[in-house]
N, C-alpha and C positions, 0 to 999 in steps of 0.2 A: 547350968551351962554344961553341955557334952562335949568330948573329943570323936569327931568324925574324919574318918579318910575315904575321900573320894578319888578313885582311878579313872582317868578319861575326862578329868572336870572341865577341859576345854571344850568338848563336845557340846552338842544341843541340850541332849538332857542332864547329862553331867553339870554343865553349866547352869541350868536351870536350877537343878538342886543346890548347889554350891551357894546361889544366890536365895534359894528358899531358907535353908539352913542359917546361913550367916544373918538376916533378919531377924532370925530366931534367938542369936546371941550365942550361937556355940562357937568353939574352936576349931577351924578347918585344918585339916592337912591333905593337900590338893596334889595330885601327879597328873601333869599334863605336859606335851611338846608346845603349849600356846599360854604360858604364864601371862603374858602381857595383856590377854583377853580379860584376867580376872584381877586385873592390878587394882579394881576398885574395892575390892576386899580386903580391907586393912586388916593386917594381923594374922591372917590366913598364910599358912607356912606351905612353901613348896618344896616337896621331896624328890628325891631320885626317882625317875621315870623309866630304870630301865629291866621293867619286869619282864619284856619280852625275850629276854636274853638267859640261857641255859644258867650261866654262871653268876646271874645276878646275887649280890650279896649288901643288902640295903645296910647301910649304917647309920640312918638319919631317921629311923622309925620312932615314934614317942612310946614311953614305956606303958602307957596305958590309953586305949582305944573302947570308946562306947559304940561305935558302929561303923562298918567298912562297908562300902559300894562298889562294884566294878562296874563301870560303864561301857569300854570298848568292844565293838562289835562289828560286823560285817553286814552288808547286803549286797551278795554276790548270787544275782538271778540268771541263769542260764538254763537251756534245754540238758537234760541229763547227758545226752550224746556229745555234750560239746564239752563237760568239764571233763578237766585233767585231774590227776592225782595231786597235783598242786595245787588246785583251788581246794581241795576237801583239806589237804594238811594246812594252809594259810588261814582258813575258818576255823579250824580246829584248835590251831596254834593262838590265835587272837582271842576267840571266844572261850576256850576253855583252859588252855597251858596257862597264859597270864594270870588268870583268876586263880589257877594252883598255886602257883609261883608267888603270889602275892598273900593268898590266904596261909599258906605255910609259913611265911616270913611274918605276918602279923598275928600269928595263932597267941603267942605268948602275951602281946599286949593285949588283944582281945579278952583273953581269961582274965586279965587284970582288970578289966572294964566294969562299969558299972550297968548291970543289965545290958550286956553285949549284943548286937545284932548286925545280921549280914545280909545286905540285899544283891542279888546278881539279876540278870536279865537275859530272858529269853525270847521268842516270837510265838505269835498265834498260829503260823504255820507248822509248829510242831503237834499240836491237838487238831488244828483244822485240816491240813493236808493240801498243798497248794503246788501248783505246777510250777517249775523252775525255781523251786526252793530247795532241792534236796540236798548241796551241800550245806547250806547255813540252817537249815532245819536241823539236820545231823548234828551239827555242832553244838546248835542250841539245846538239843535234846539229851545230849551229854551233860549241859550244864546242868539241866534238871535233875538229871540223875546225880550229879556232882552234890547238888545243894541239897537232896533229901536224904542221901548218905550222911553228909555232914551234921544236917539237922539233928539225925538220930546219934551220931558219934559224940556230938558236942554238946547234947542237951544233959542235964537241965541249964548249965551255964549260957552256951551263945545260943542264939536263935539264928535261923538261916530260912532265908524266903526268897522267890522267883518273882519277877514282875515278866509278863507276857504280852507286850503290847501289839497293837498292829501298827501298820506305817504310821509314821509320826513324822511331823514338820520339822526336820531337823536338817543340818548341813550334810550328814550321811545320806539322807533320801532326795539330794537334790536334784538327781537325773530321773527320779521317778515322779516327783512333782515340781519340776521346773516351769509349767505353764500353767495357767488357769483353767485350760481345758483337764489337764490329767490331773490336778487338785479335784475339779468336779466329779472326775471319771472314779477317782478315789473315794471321794464322799460318799457316792451312792453306793459302793459296795457295804456301807455299813448301817446299819440299823438305824443309827443315831444320825445319819446323813451328814456327817463331816469328819475330816482328817484330825487326829488329835495333835495335840500341842507338846512342847516339852514340859511347859508347867503341869499338864496332866497327869503326867507319869513321874515328874516331879515332886506332888502333892501326895502320892500313892509312897513314893519312897521313903520321903521325911516322915509319914504316919507309921511305915514299916519298922523304921530306925527307932521311934519314940518306945519309950515306956507305956504307952497307951494300948499297945499291941502285945503287952508282953504275955500273953495266952496265945500267940501266933507264930506256929512254926513249922517249917515241912512244906509249905504252901506254893502252888504255883498260880498266880493272881492275875487274871487276864483284865488287861486295861486296853481294849481294843474296841470300843463303840458299838459293844455287843456283837460284834462278829463270830467268836465263839460257841456264842450260845443260842442265837436266835436266827430264824429264817423268816426274813420278810419280804 
């Protein structure tokens, strides 16, 4: 049994990952504004969810963590000319600064862990380049830079990797996948001709947290139906 902290555990990918790790028998520490959606995970501990605040000083983190996953994110798709400075700040705050605060707070517990690992999330739009993604792609590119820097700084003790999904069928993407027509159109943009599920992403996150990936760090792993690598 390992100790895992998941921030954003009530969302689509966070919830799927929490359920996956729970089935594997691990001790979960969950941060979410919707704890009621995870009440079936008996024994999971719900922690202070205030990492978006500059003055956040958590008092309930465990002494030891074997893994940490930061799931909060944004999908703010607008033409560049229509974006305000506040859009860029909000995307950066949620995707980057929340992770920074949590990682700084949890560093001591991670360092005390057994083969500890961190998983962060980017997007296929960073490497691929997509219209209307300038704000979120800028923030997620910063996540990738943060992860690679920490992977180097925290080696050999703590591994840090990034998952870069394409559009996934989660509540966050509901506006983009709200009809069958939208789902089919999105599926056709991917070589595997389907939209990703939270379970697809959770499976890779659980793998990266495990000791089976003890020689993998500093990587950005595309889980995107082939979009970033193939042209069909």
